[in-house]
TINU-778930 format. One record per residue (C-alpha): x negated, y negated, z. Coordinates in steps of 0.1 Angstrom, whole numbers, padded with zeros to 4 digits, always signed. Example, Ala and Ser with C-alpha at 12.3 -4.5 7.8 and 13.67 -1.06 7.14 Angstrom:
<atoms>
-0123+0045+0078-0137+0011+0071
</atoms>
This chain:
<atoms>
+0000+0000+0000-0014-0034-0011-0018-0063+0013+0011-0081-0006+0033-0050+0000+0025-0051+0037+0033-0088+0039+0066-0083+0021+0075-0054+0044+0067-0076+0075+0089-0104+0062+0117-0079+0056+0114-0064+0091+0114-0098+0107+0145-0108+0087+0162-0075+0098+0153-0082+0134+0167-0117+0132+0199-0104+0117+0202-0078+0144+0197-0103+0171+0224-0125+0156+0248-0096+0156+0239-0089+0193+0245-0125+0202+0279-0125+0185+0288-0093+0203+0277-0107+0236+0297-0138+0229+0328-0117+0221+0323-0097+0253+0319-0129+0274+0350-0144+0258+0369-0111+0265+0358-0112+0302+0369-0149+0304+0403-0141+0289+0408-0111+0312+0400-0133+0342+0422-0161+0330+0452-0140+0321+0449-0111+0346+0482-0110+0365+0483-0117+0402+0513-0114+0426+0524-0131+0458+0547-0115+0484+0573-0139+0496+0576-0141+0534+0605-0124+0551+0620-0157+0561+0625-0167+0525+0661-0166+0513+0672-0130+0505+0693-0116+0477+0698-0087+0500+0685-0060+0524+0677-0024+0516+0686+0004+0540+0679+0042+0537+0708+0057+0555+0701+0086+0579+0711+0121+0566+0709+0157+0577+0689+0172+0549+0655+0169+0566+0660+0168+0603+0696+0180+0608+0731+0168+0616+0723+0158+0652+0695+0135+0640+0718+0119+0615+0747+0114+0639+0725+0099+0666+0714+0071+0642+0746+0063+0623+0757+0037+0649+0725+0017+0644+0729+0015+0607+0766+0005+0610+0756-0023+0634+0729-0035+0610+0752-0035+0580+0779-0053+0599+0755-0080+0610+0740-0085+0575+0770-0085+0551+0782-0120+0559+0750-0135+0547+0736-0113+0520+0740-0081+0501+0733-0047+0518+0719-0021+0494+0724+0013+0509+0704+0043+0496+0726+0074+0502+0712+0109+0497+0741+0120+0475+0777+0111+0466+0791+0131+0496+0769+0110+0519+0781+0079+0502+0817+0088+0509+0808+0096+0545+0790+0063+0550+0818+0044+0534+0843+0059+0557+0821+0051+0587+0819+0014+0577+0856+0012+0570+0863+0027+0604+0841+0001+0620+0859-0027+0601+0828-0036+0581+0835-0055+0550+0823-0037+0519+0823-0068+0496+0786-0072+0499+0777-0035+0502+0765-0015+0472+0752+0021+0471+0723+0037+0452+0722+0075+0452+0686+0087+0458+0672+0116+0477+0649+0106+0506+0630+0124+0533+0639+0099+0560+0649+0063+0569+0617+0043+0569+0624+0020+0539+0599-0007+0552+0571+0018+0547+0581+0038+0516+0604+0014+0499+0600-0013+0473+0578-0043+0480+0591-0073+0462+0566-0098+0449+0566-0128+0425+0543-0131+0394+0526-0164+0385+0558-0175+0368+0579-0169+0399+0596-0138+0385+0604-0110+0409+0587-0077+0405+0587-0045+0425+0554-0030+0437+0553+0007+0441+0524+0014+0465+0514+0050+0474+0531+0066+0504+0517+0097+0519+0538+0102+0551+0515+0081+0573+0484+0102+0565+0503+0134+0556+0519+0138+0590+0554+0142+0575+0570+0151+0542+0570+0123+0517+0577+0138+0483+0612+0123+0481+0604+0089+0497+0573+0081+0477+0592+0076+0443+0618+0053+0459+0603+0020+0447+0603+0030+0411+0637+0045+0414+0650+0012+0428+0634-0007+0400+0651+0015+0375+0684+0012+0392+0684-0026+0394+0666-0032+0361+0635-0048+0376+0599-0042+0363+0578-0020+0386+0540-0023+0391+0527+0012+0398+0500+0010+0424+0502+0047+0435+0467+0054+0421+0454+0021+0435+0462+0022+0472+0484+0038+0498+0500+0011+0518+0531+0010+0541+0551-0022+0544+0550-0021+0582+0512-0020+0582+0508-0056+0571+0522-0089+0583+0520-0120+0561+0525-0156+0572+0538-0167+0538+0509-0190+0533+0481-0166+0524+0472-0149+0557+0474-0111+0562+0473-0095+0596+0467-0057+0599+0450-0029+0617+0423-0009+0601+0436+0023+0617+0468+0023+0596+0452+0014+0562+0415+0021+0558+0403+0043+0587+0387+0075+0575+0397+0097+0605+0414+0116+0620+0423+0138+0591+0461+0134+0594+0459+0096+0595+0439+0089+0563+0457+0068+0537+0429+0058+0514+0399+0082+0512+0366+0064+0509+0382+0029+0507+0362+0001+0522+0376-0031+0538+0362-0051+0509+0380-0030+0484+0413-0032+0504+0410-0069+0506+0405-0072+0468+0436-0052+0462+0457-0072+0487+0444-0104+0472+0455-0095+0437+0488-0078+0446+0501-0098+0477+0485-0132+0472+0463-0130+0503+0434-0154+0508+0425-0148+0544+0424-0116+0565+0427-0109+0602+0418-0073+0609+0423-0055+0642+0408-0021+0648+0441-0006+0659+0442+0029+0674+0456+0064+0674+0482+0080+0696+0503+0111+0695+0533+0089+0703+0527+0066+0673+0530+0082+0639+0520+0049+0622+0486+0047+0638+0494+0013+0653+0513-0006+0626+0509-0043+0632+0547-0049+0631+0551-0030+0664+0535-0057+0684+0529-0088+0663+0550-0108+0638+0549-0141+0620+0581-0161+0627+0569-0186+0601+0536-0198+0587+0526-0214+0619+0540-0192+0646+0528-0157+0657+0550-0137+0679+0534-0110+0701+0531-0099+0738+0510-0110+0767+0477-0094+0775+0490-0069+0801+0518-0057+0778+0495-0054+0748+0471-0033+0768+0501-0012+0779+0511-0008+0742+0476+0005+0735+0460-0025+0720+0423-0028+0729+0408-0058+0747+0387-0067+0716+0417-0065+0694+0437-0087+0718+0409-0113+0717+0409-0112+0679+0447-0115+0678+0448-0144+0702+0421-0162+0682+0440-0159+0649+0443-0190+0627+0459-0199+0594+0443-0206+0560+0432-0240+0572+0417-0224+0604+0443-0240+0625+0453-0218+0655+0488-0204+0653+0514-0213+0679+0518-0181+0700+0551-0169+0715+0551-0140+0739+0579-0114+0742+0581-0090+0771+0582-0052+0769+0614-0037+0783+0615-0037+0821+0622+0001+0821+0612+0031+0801+0637+0035+0772+0665+0060+0777+0684+0073+0747+0722+0074+0745+0719+0111+0752+0701+0103+0785+0667+0113+0773+0640+0093+0791+0613+0086+0765+0587+0078+0792+0576+0045+0776+0588+0009+0772+0603-0008+0742+0589-0036+0721+0608-0066+0707+0584-0082+0680+0597-0056+0656+0627-0078+0646+0640-0086+0612+0647-0121+0597+0678-0121+0575+0696-0150+0558+0720-0159+0586+0711-0135+0614+0680-0121+0632+0683-0084+0640+0665-0078+0673+0658-0043+0687+0677-0038+0720+0674-0010+0745+0702-0015+0770+0675-0031+0792+0675-0063+0813+0648-0078+0791+0671-0075+0760+0686-0109+0770+0652-0124+0777+0638-0114+0743+0670-0123+0724+0669-0158+0740+0632-0164+0731+0638-0152+0695+0669-0173+0692+0648-0204+0701+0624-0196+0672+0652-0194+0647+0678-0220+0656+0695-0219+0622+0703-0182+0625+0722-0160+0650+0704-0134+0670+0721-0100+0669+0709-0073+0692+0708-0039+0676+0708-0009+0698+0678+0011+0686+0673+0035+0715+0679+0066+0695+0658+0053+0666+0630+0045+0690+0628+0081+0700+0616+0088+0665+0590+0061+0665+0605+0030+0650+0627-0001+0655+0647-0025+0634+0620-0039+0612+0608-0004+0603+0641+0005+0587+0649-0027+0567+0634-0042+0536+0641-0076+0522+0648-0084+0485+0641-0121+0480+0665-0142+0460+0656-0141+0423+0653-0178+0419+0670-0210+0428+0692-0209+0397+0697-0171+0401+0709-0176+0437+0734-0202+0427+0747-0182+0397+0752-0151+0419+0772-0170+0446+0808-0162+0443+0818-0196+0457+0792-0216+0439+0814-0232+0412+0841-0245+0435+0825-0248+0470+0797-0273+0467+0793-0303+0443+0764-0328+0445+0764-0362+0428+0741-0376+0415+0720-0346+0408+0691-0353+0402+0692-0377+0431+0667-0405+0439+0676-0420+0473+0710-0407+0482+0736-0381+0471+0771-0371+0481+0779-0335+0488+0815-0324+0487+0829-0290+0497+0862-0274+0487+0867-0261+0522+0870-0281+0554+0838-0277+0574+0840-0272+0612+0807-0273+0631+0788-0262+0600+0751-0263+0592+0735-0278+0561+0700-0266+0553+0676-0281+0528+0654-0253+0515+0623-0255+0493+0619-0233+0462+0605-0205+0484+0636-0204+0505+0620-0220+0535+0642-0244+0555+0625-0278+0557+0654-0298+0572+0687-0288+0589+0718-0309+0597+0740-0293+0624+0775-0299+0636+0789-0310+0602+0827-0315+0600+0850-0325+0571+0844-0321+0533+0820-0349+0525+0783-0352+0535+0760-0381+0526+0724-0368+0521+0695-0392+0524+0662-0384+0506+0641-0401+0533+0606-0388+0532+0612-0356+0511+0588-0353+0482+0602-0350+0447+0608-0315+0435+0634-0287+0433+0653-0277+0464+0686-0260+0472+0713-0269+0496+0727-0241+0518+0758-0245+0540+0767-0220+0566+0796-0218+0590+0806-0192+0616+0776-0171+0605+0788-0170+0569+0773-0185+0537+0798-0212+0525+0779-0223+0495+0746-0228+0478+0736-0253+0451+0704-0265+0434+0692-0300+0440+0665-0320+0422+0649-0349+0439+0632-0377+0419+0613-0408+0429
</atoms>
């Protein structure tokens, strides 16, 4: 090969190398752009707080097909009481095991004079009643649309059968026509294992989510806390985590679910128990210190409210002494009522009064859960909220919407007149933000005309809710403008 041939070959090779590098650079650019697009458009979800306005509440009604007729019969009264308290303010979605059970439940409700107007049934087979843990978790996407998340459920670490309960979220999504996000292969997570303040903070125990022992308590094999936090951030909209270690007990199938002893009443108030009662509940001293030091996303300490344990050990309606006391933070916030676990104990009245003070716009209803407590749970464990679809959706679904409330002008700038088609007597008007949170209340309203002042409310979309005698009178969208 001549010197000229070698030079020509070198030039050719250099050109080929340059072309190859250009191709690599283009590919790298495409990959980078793809990553950017994925990051920009990957979907994230936010779980609305329990105190946001509900479309309804889901219940899995007790049946005899797993634990027998005596079990079912001992719990019926608790479900009747919950349904009766809820129907005035929202829908009650009852999951019945089969059509025969639906008929039986219907007859029970009719015999108890419970209105069926806001009750609807879904036929689905279940293992048990714990819809908070195995049921649908409702979240909003970045556009505000409701979605159902179907997290994995493995019977609290394979302690109990779960094959029928695990598919319930997807079955609910199919039944109501709502998109379902399948997280079964991503994470096992029970609703009662997490408490959210509605403003980005998650409170939980490691023992009920990421602990790797004992063998019958493992939810997520090999999962680290960092991995769990990443999943919660994406799927629940969490930006701050407060982890307690938790613990294990033969009396607690949940491995110390957080909702047994701590609850967010709102985004600034944390309800729990005093130091002595927490220790009695099994919470360790380091965990108590962590809990009492909890703060919100702005690192501002929460306002703490302390509920007592029962004075006495809980005794069931069949006179079975359980040998341990009852807890009250496991209560449920509904639209117009607060369902509080009661135990036929002197401290029922104490706890009810404290909780009533936390939720002045709602009515506390004590729910006798003595028999349910024998099986390890309370009111919050067997209820699951479905948030209202949207402000417009709420209004459109209100049977009285078209002829109950009118607002003029709407949009309003400084003042608006609200007229009702019914005469109000000691009613309450609540101004709620788009998340369903009450930001102002007017009590003791009488007549049919209300003058509403904008005062210092910022511009935006709100809705007006009027309740009277524990019933929703009407709901209407309101737009405020400067």
